[in-house]
C-alpha positions as CSV (number, residue, x, y, z in Angstrom):
1,X,-106.4,-40.2,-28.3
2,X,-106.1,-37.0,-30.4
3,X,-105.4,-37.7,-34.0
4,X,-102.1,-35.7,-34.0
5,X,-100.9,-37.5,-30.9
6,X,-101.7,-40.8,-32.6
7,X,-99.9,-39.6,-35.7
8,X,-96.8,-38.7,-33.7
9,X,-96.8,-42.1,-32.0
10,X,-97.0,-43.8,-35.4
11,X,-94.1,-41.8,-36.8
12,X,-92.0,-42.7,-33.7
13,X,-92.6,-46.4,-34.5
14,X,-91.3,-46.1,-38.1
15,X,-87.9,-47.7,-38.9
16,X,-87.0,-44.8,-41.2
17,X,-88.1,-41.2,-40.5
18,X,-88.0,-38.4,-43.1
19,X,-87.4,-35.0,-41.6
20,X,-86.9,-31.6,-43.3
21,X,-84.4,-29.5,-41.3
22,X,-84.5,-25.7,-41.5
23,X,-81.7,-23.4,-40.5
24,X,-81.1,-19.7,-40.7
25,X,-78.0,-18.4,-38.9
26,X,-76.6,-15.0,-37.9
27,X,-75.4,-14.3,-41.4
28,X,-79.0,-13.6,-42.3
29,X,-78.3,-14.7,-45.9
30,X,-81.2,-17.2,-46.2
31,X,-82.9,-20.4,-45.2
32,X,-81.0,-23.7,-45.5
33,X,-83.2,-26.7,-46.1
34,X,-82.0,-30.3,-45.8
35,X,-84.3,-33.2,-46.4
36,X,-82.9,-36.1,-44.3
37,X,-83.7,-39.7,-43.5
38,X,-82.9,-41.3,-40.2
39,X,-82.9,-44.8,-38.8
40,X,-81.5,-46.4,-35.7
41,X,-81.2,-44.7,-32.4
42,X,-78.6,-42.7,-30.4
43,X,-75.0,-43.3,-31.4
44,X,-76.2,-46.0,-33.7
45,X,-78.2,-43.5,-35.8
46,X,-77.8,-43.8,-39.6
47,X,-78.6,-40.7,-41.7
48,X,-78.7,-39.5,-45.3
49,X,-79.1,-36.0,-46.8
50,X,-81.6,-36.7,-49.6
51,X,-81.8,-33.1,-50.9
52,X,-80.6,-29.7,-49.8
53,X,-81.2,-26.2,-51.0
54,X,-80.8,-22.6,-49.8
55,X,-83.6,-20.0,-50.3
56,X,-81.9,-16.6,-50.2
57,X,-83.6,-13.9,-48.1
58,X,-84.7,-11.1,-50.4
59,X,-83.2,-7.7,-49.6
60,X,-86.4,-6.3,-48.1
61,X,-86.6,-9.2,-45.7
62,X,-83.0,-8.8,-44.7
63,X,-83.7,-5.1,-43.9
64,X,-86.8,-6.1,-41.9
65,X,-84.8,-8.6,-39.8
66,X,-81.9,-6.2,-39.2
67,X,-84.3,-3.7,-37.7
68,X,-84.6,-6.0,-34.7
69,X,-81.4,-8.2,-35.0
70,X,-78.9,-8.1,-32.1
71,X,-80.2,-4.7,-30.9
72,X,-80.9,-3.9,-27.2
73,X,-83.6,-1.3,-28.2
74,X,-86.1,-2.2,-30.9
75,X,-89.6,-1.5,-32.1
76,X,-91.6,-4.3,-30.4
77,X,-94.4,-4.2,-33.0
78,X,-91.8,-4.9,-35.7
79,X,-90.5,-7.9,-33.8
80,X,-94.1,-9.2,-33.2
81,X,-95.0,-8.9,-36.9
82,X,-91.7,-10.4,-38.0
83,X,-92.3,-13.5,-35.9
84,X,-95.5,-14.2,-37.8
85,X,-94.2,-13.0,-41.2
86,X,-91.2,-15.3,-41.0
87,X,-93.3,-18.3,-40.1
88,X,-95.4,-17.7,-43.3
89,X,-92.3,-17.0,-45.4
90,X,-90.6,-20.3,-44.2
91,X,-93.8,-22.2,-45.0
92,X,-93.9,-20.8,-48.5
93,X,-90.2,-21.5,-49.0
94,X,-90.8,-25.1,-47.9
95,X,-93.8,-25.6,-50.3
96,X,-92.0,-24.1,-53.2
97,X,-88.8,-26.1,-52.6
98,X,-90.7,-29.4,-52.2
99,X,-92.5,-28.7,-55.5
100,X,-89.1,-28.2,-57.2
101,X,-87.9,-31.5,-55.6
102,X,-91.1,-33.2,-56.7
103,X,-91.8,-34.4,-53.2
104,X,-95.2,-34.4,-51.6
105,X,-95.8,-32.9,-48.1
106,X,-97.4,-36.2,-47.0
107,X,-94.1,-37.9,-47.7
108,X,-92.4,-35.9,-44.9
109,X,-92.9,-37.0,-41.3
110,X,-91.6,-33.9,-39.5
111,X,-90.2,-30.4,-40.0
112,X,-87.4,-29.2,-37.6
113,X,-87.1,-25.4,-37.7
114,X,-84.3,-23.6,-35.9
115,X,-85.9,-20.2,-36.6
116,X,-84.1,-16.9,-36.9
117,X,-82.0,-15.8,-34.0
118,X,-82.6,-12.1,-33.2
119,X,-80.9,-11.9,-29.8
120,X,-78.5,-14.0,-27.8
121,X,-77.9,-13.0,-24.1
122,X,-75.8,-15.4,-22.0
123,X,-75.2,-14.0,-18.4
124,X,-71.5,-13.4,-19.0
125,X,-72.5,-11.1,-21.8
126,X,-75.4,-9.1,-20.4
127,X,-74.1,-9.1,-16.8
128,X,-77.4,-7.9,-15.3
129,X,-77.7,-9.0,-11.7
130,X,-80.4,-11.6,-11.1
131,X,-81.2,-12.2,-14.7
132,X,-80.7,-15.6,-16.4
133,X,-79.1,-16.8,-19.7
134,X,-81.5,-16.1,-22.5
135,X,-81.8,-16.4,-26.3
136,X,-84.6,-15.7,-28.8
137,X,-85.4,-17.3,-32.1
138,X,-88.4,-16.3,-34.2
139,X,-90.4,-17.6,-37.1
140,X,-93.7,-19.0,-35.7
141,X,-93.7,-22.8,-36.0
142,X,-97.5,-23.0,-35.6
143,X,-97.8,-21.1,-38.9
144,X,-95.3,-23.4,-40.6
145,X,-97.2,-26.5,-39.4
146,X,-100.6,-25.1,-40.4
147,X,-99.5,-23.9,-43.8
148,X,-97.6,-27.1,-44.7
149,X,-99.7,-29.7,-42.9
150,X,-96.6,-31.2,-41.4
151,X,-95.8,-31.7,-37.7
152,X,-93.1,-29.2,-36.7
153,X,-90.4,-29.2,-34.0
154,X,-88.9,-25.7,-33.2
155,X,-87.4,-23.5,-30.5
156,X,-84.7,-26.0,-29.7
157,X,-82.5,-23.7,-27.6
158,X,-84.9,-22.9,-24.7
159,X,-84.7,-26.2,-22.9
160,X,-80.9,-26.2,-23.1
161,X,-80.9,-22.9,-21.2
162,X,-83.6,-24.2,-18.8
163,X,-81.4,-27.2,-18.0
164,X,-78.4,-25.0,-17.2
165,X,-76.7,-24.4,-20.6
166,X,-76.4,-21.1,-22.5
167,X,-78.5,-22.1,-25.5
168,X,-75.4,-22.4,-27.8
169,X,-73.7,-24.0,-29.5
170,X,-76.0,-27.0,-29.9
171,X,-74.1,-28.7,-32.7
172,X,-72.3,-31.0,-30.2
173,X,-75.5,-33.2,-29.8
174,X,-75.5,-34.2,-33.4
175,X,-71.8,-33.9,-34.1
176,X,-70.9,-36.6,-31.6
177,X,-73.6,-39.1,-32.7
178,X,-73.2,-38.6,-36.4
179,X,-69.6,-37.6,-37.1
180,X,-67.3,-39.0,-34.3
181,X,-64.7,-41.6,-35.4
182,X,-62.9,-44.4,-33.8
183,X,-59.5,-43.5,-35.3
184,X,-59.4,-39.8,-36.0
185,X,-59.5,-36.7,-33.8
186,X,-61.9,-34.3,-35.5
187,X,-62.6,-30.6,-35.2
188,X,-65.9,-29.7,-36.9
189,X,-65.6,-26.0,-37.6
190,X,-68.7,-24.0,-38.6
191,X,-67.9,-20.6,-40.2
192,X,-71.3,-19.0,-40.2
193,X,-72.0,-15.5,-38.8
194,X,-70.1,-16.6,-35.7
195,X,-67.3,-19.1,-35.8
196,X,-67.8,-22.2,-33.6
197,X,-66.4,-25.7,-33.4
198,X,-66.9,-29.1,-31.8
199,X,-63.8,-31.1,-30.9
200,X,-64.4,-34.8,-31.2
201,X,-61.6,-37.0,-29.8
202,X,-61.4,-40.4,-31.4
203,X,-63.3,-43.1,-29.5
204,X,-62.2,-46.6,-28.9
205,X,-65.5,-47.9,-30.1
206,X,-68.3,-46.1,-32.0
207,X,-70.7,-47.6,-29.5
208,X,-68.8,-46.0,-26.6
209,X,-69.4,-42.7,-24.8
210,X,-65.8,-42.5,-23.5
211,X,-65.0,-39.7,-25.9
212,X,-67.4,-37.4,-23.9
213,X,-64.7,-36.9,-21.3
214,X,-62.7,-34.8,-23.6
215,X,-65.3,-33.5,-26.0
216,X,-65.6,-29.7,-26.2
217,X,-67.9,-27.3,-28.1
218,X,-67.5,-23.6,-28.2
219,X,-68.1,-20.4,-30.0
220,X,-64.7,-18.7,-30.8
221,X,-65.6,-15.3,-32.3
222,X,-66.7,-13.7,-35.5
223,X,-66.7,-15.6,-38.8
224,X,-68.7,-13.8,-41.5
225,X,-70.7,-11.3,-39.5
226,X,-68.2,-8.5,-39.5
227,X,-67.0,-9.2,-43.1
228,X,-70.5,-9.2,-44.5
229,X,-71.4,-5.9,-42.6
230,X,-68.3,-4.2,-44.1
231,X,-69.3,-5.4,-47.6
232,X,-72.8,-4.0,-47.2
233,X,-71.4,-0.7,-46.0
234,X,-68.6,-0.2,-48.6
235,X,-69.4,-2.4,-51.5
236,X,-73.2,-2.4,-51.8
237,X,-75.2,-3.9,-53.5
238,X,-72.9,-6.8,-52.7
239,X,-73.8,-8.7,-49.5
240,X,-70.7,-10.8,-49.0
241,X,-67.1,-11.1,-50.2
242,X,-67.3,-13.8,-52.8
243,X,-64.2,-16.0,-52.5
244,X,-62.6,-13.3,-50.4
245,X,-61.7,-11.4,-53.6
246,X,-62.1,-8.0,-52.0
247,X,-60.1,-8.8,-48.9
248,X,-57.3,-10.3,-51.0
249,X,-56.7,-6.9,-52.7
250,X,-56.2,-5.1,-49.3
251,X,-53.5,-4.9,-46.7
252,X,-53.9,-5.9,-43.1
253,X,-53.8,-3.0,-40.7
254,X,-51.9,-4.4,-37.8
255,X,-52.8,-1.5,-35.5
256,X,-56.5,-2.1,-35.9
257,X,-56.1,-5.9,-35.9
258,X,-54.2,-5.8,-32.6
259,X,-56.9,-3.6,-31.0
260,X,-59.7,-5.9,-32.2
261,X,-58.0,-9.0,-30.8
262,X,-58.1,-7.3,-27.4
263,X,-61.8,-7.9,-27.1
264,X,-62.4,-9.5,-23.7
265,X,-64.3,-12.4,-25.3
266,X,-61.1,-13.8,-26.8
267,X,-59.5,-14.1,-23.4
268,X,-62.4,-16.2,-21.9
269,X,-61.6,-19.8,-21.4
270,X,-63.3,-22.4,-23.6
271,X,-66.2,-23.3,-23.8
272,X,-68.0,-19.9,-24.3
273,X,-70.8,-18.4,-26.4
274,X,-71.2,-15.1,-28.2
275,X,-73.0,-13.4,-31.1
276,X,-73.4,-10.2,-33.1
277,X,-74.5,-8.5,-29.9
278,X,-70.8,-8.3,-29.2
279,X,-69.2,-8.5,-32.6
280,X,-71.0,-6.0,-34.8
281,X,-70.3,-3.0,-37.1
282,X,-70.7,-0.5,-34.3
283,X,-67.9,-2.2,-32.4
284,X,-65.6,-2.1,-35.4
285,X,-66.3,1.6,-36.0
286,X,-65.6,2.3,-32.3
287,X,-62.3,0.5,-32.5
288,X,-61.4,2.3,-35.8
289,X,-62.0,5.7,-34.1
290,X,-60.0,4.5,-31.1
291,X,-57.0,3.6,-33.3
292,X,-57.3,6.5,-35.8
293,X,-58.0,4.1,-38.7
294,X,-61.4,5.5,-39.8
295,X,-60.0,6.7,-43.1
296,X,-58.4,3.4,-44.1
297,X,-59.2,2.0,-47.5
298,X,-62.3,-0.3,-47.6
299,X,-60.2,-3.2,-49.1
300,X,-57.7,-2.9,-46.2
301,X,-60.6,-3.1,-43.7
302,X,-61.8,-6.2,-45.4
303,X,-58.4,-7.8,-45.3
304,X,-58.1,-6.9,-41.6
305,X,-61.5,-8.3,-40.6
306,X,-60.8,-11.5,-42.6
307,X,-57.6,-11.8,-40.7
308,X,-59.4,-11.3,-37.4
309,X,-61.6,-14.3,-38.2
310,X,-58.7,-16.4,-39.2
311,X,-56.5,-15.5,-36.3
312,X,-59.1,-15.7,-33.6
313,X,-60.4,-19.1,-34.9
314,X,-56.9,-20.5,-35.2
315,X,-56.0,-19.3,-31.6
316,X,-59.0,-21.1,-30.2
317,X,-58.2,-24.3,-32.0
318,X,-54.6,-24.1,-30.8
319,X,-55.9,-23.9,-27.2
320,X,-57.0,-27.6,-27.6
321,X,-53.3,-28.6,-27.6
322,X,-54.0,-31.6,-29.8
323,X,-53.8,-32.7,-33.4
324,X,-56.9,-33.2,-35.4
325,X,-58.4,-33.0,-38.8
326,X,-60.5,-29.9,-39.3
327,X,-63.8,-30.2,-41.3
328,X,-65.3,-26.9,-42.3
329,X,-69.0,-26.1,-42.9
330,X,-71.1,-22.9,-43.1
331,X,-70.9,-20.0,-45.5
332,X,-67.2,-19.4,-44.8
333,X,-66.3,-22.5,-46.8
334,X,-67.0,-20.4,-50.0
335,X,-64.4,-17.8,-48.9
336,X,-61.2,-19.4,-50.2
337,X,-59.1,-16.5,-49.1
338,X,-60.3,-16.9,-45.5
339,X,-59.5,-20.6,-45.6
340,X,-56.1,-19.8,-46.9
341,X,-55.4,-17.4,-44.1
342,X,-56.7,-19.9,-41.6
343,X,-54.5,-22.6,-43.0
344,X,-51.5,-20.3,-42.8
345,X,-52.0,-20.0,-39.0
346,X,-52.6,-23.8,-38.6
347,X,-49.8,-25.3,-40.8
348,X,-49.8,-28.6,-38.9
349,X,-53.5,-29.2,-39.4
350,X,-55.3,-30.7,-42.4
351,X,-58.4,-28.5,-43.3
352,X,-61.1,-30.3,-45.3
353,X,-64.4,-29.4,-46.7
354,X,-67.3,-31.0,-44.9
355,X,-68.1,-32.9,-48.1
356,X,-65.3,-35.2,-47.1
357,X,-67.7,-36.6,-44.5
358,X,-70.5,-37.0,-47.0
359,X,-72.5,-33.9,-46.1
360,X,-72.8,-30.7,-48.2
361,X,-71.3,-27.9,-46.1
362,X,-74.4,-25.7,-46.5
363,X,-76.6,-28.6,-45.2
364,X,-74.7,-29.5,-42.1
365,X,-76.5,-27.2,-39.6
366,X,-80.0,-28.0,-40.9
367,X,-79.1,-31.7,-40.8
368,X,-78.2,-31.3,-37.1
369,X,-81.5,-29.7,-36.2
370,X,-83.3,-32.4,-38.1
371,X,-81.4,-34.9,-36.0
372,X,-82.4,-33.1,-32.8
373,X,-86.0,-33.5,-33.7
374,X,-85.4,-37.2,-34.5
375,X,-83.8,-37.8,-31.1
376,X,-86.6,-36.0,-29.3
377,X,-89.0,-38.3,-31.3
378,X,-87.1,-41.5,-30.6
379,X,-85.8,-40.8,-27.2
380,X,-82.2,-41.6,-27.9
381,X,-79.2,-41.5,-25.5
382,X,-79.0,-38.0,-24.1
383,X,-75.5,-36.5,-23.6
384,X,-74.4,-36.2,-20.0
385,X,-71.1,-34.4,-19.6
386,X,-70.1,-31.2,-17.9
387,X,-71.5,-28.0,-19.4
388,X,-73.7,-29.9,-21.8
389,X,-77.2,-30.6,-20.4
390,X,-78.7,-34.0,-21.0
391,X,-82.0,-33.0,-22.5
392,X,-84.3,-33.6,-25.4
393,X,-84.8,-30.4,-27.3
394,X,-87.6,-28.8,-29.3
395,X,-91.3,-27.8,-29.0
396,X,-94.0,-29.4,-31.1
397,X,-96.6,-27.6,-33.3
398,X,-99.4,-29.6,-34.7
399,X,-101.1,-28.8,-38.1
400,X,-104.8,-27.8,-38.1
401,X,-107.3,-30.5,-37.7
402,X,-108.8,-31.5,-41.0
């Protein structure tokens, strides 16, 4: 048996597995790392976030990524180079972070790397006859594995699509197993570049799969992607609206807001997926030209885009026609003004930080991808409900032979 296969088998036999989860979302703000421990199996899984940290993308790397991000026409050489470059950059970020944590690479069993999404193209979005759903994440996992010496799972979304899904959102797999509750209906809302949620109805028993009948996961529209783009354009060198302080100074332009809310995506039934390919700066500028609002004050644009996120997210949650506690994660948790606007549209809902469930908000997504690798390793109970393929996800990269 090959040494790496033997090592993988030995890891799978361990009672506790240590996995470093990596996540970089459509906000392009940086790499979230969460060092996690897992034991048990399936819906009986126990977990702990041991450490978490975000390594911010330097400005030149953000520029590099935006050259190929969510664009139909790109320089293919740049994409090819970026795939390799990001793999090396992730590996260096891992090694430096582990050094800071005073943790040795040999103490980590697996890395789970989501990679950097550069294009997401479900069929309902591209509408090209005969072409399938597709998505692309880069950041070569072989380079991560070789540079760190740690077995690495990656490219989680491809099998989801191959099995009939759209490649997103994937949060439901971990959300149900780690965060469902026997007494409380929960909405796990992630405010990253795109806003998405998982609705978890209360289960009669934690060991039961009955809640799957009503469980729902969906993207709902833009979260930070439009807000951040407007900040970069009008308030550089800032890259985001800290606390929503800029938006709070502006006035909502109802004419532009109404036009933005007419985007066909908002009229699609849940569940659905989307990305910056639909919700981007070019679309906002087009709608401003269409509504004669090009000359509006930048602060008013910020207020309007923040309100767009709040209203579209609230409308999607209201479509559930149920009461639930909302737990928020992602970069949007740091935008207090956005959360205030969201709460104003959902007065009968309790909105809580994800820390209430014992997980740092910035670690939630990287925890979930670490869990996906754990489930693929252990062979846990796959989900089997409509629109959610029952699959084990992720491809495996081995380190070099010593």
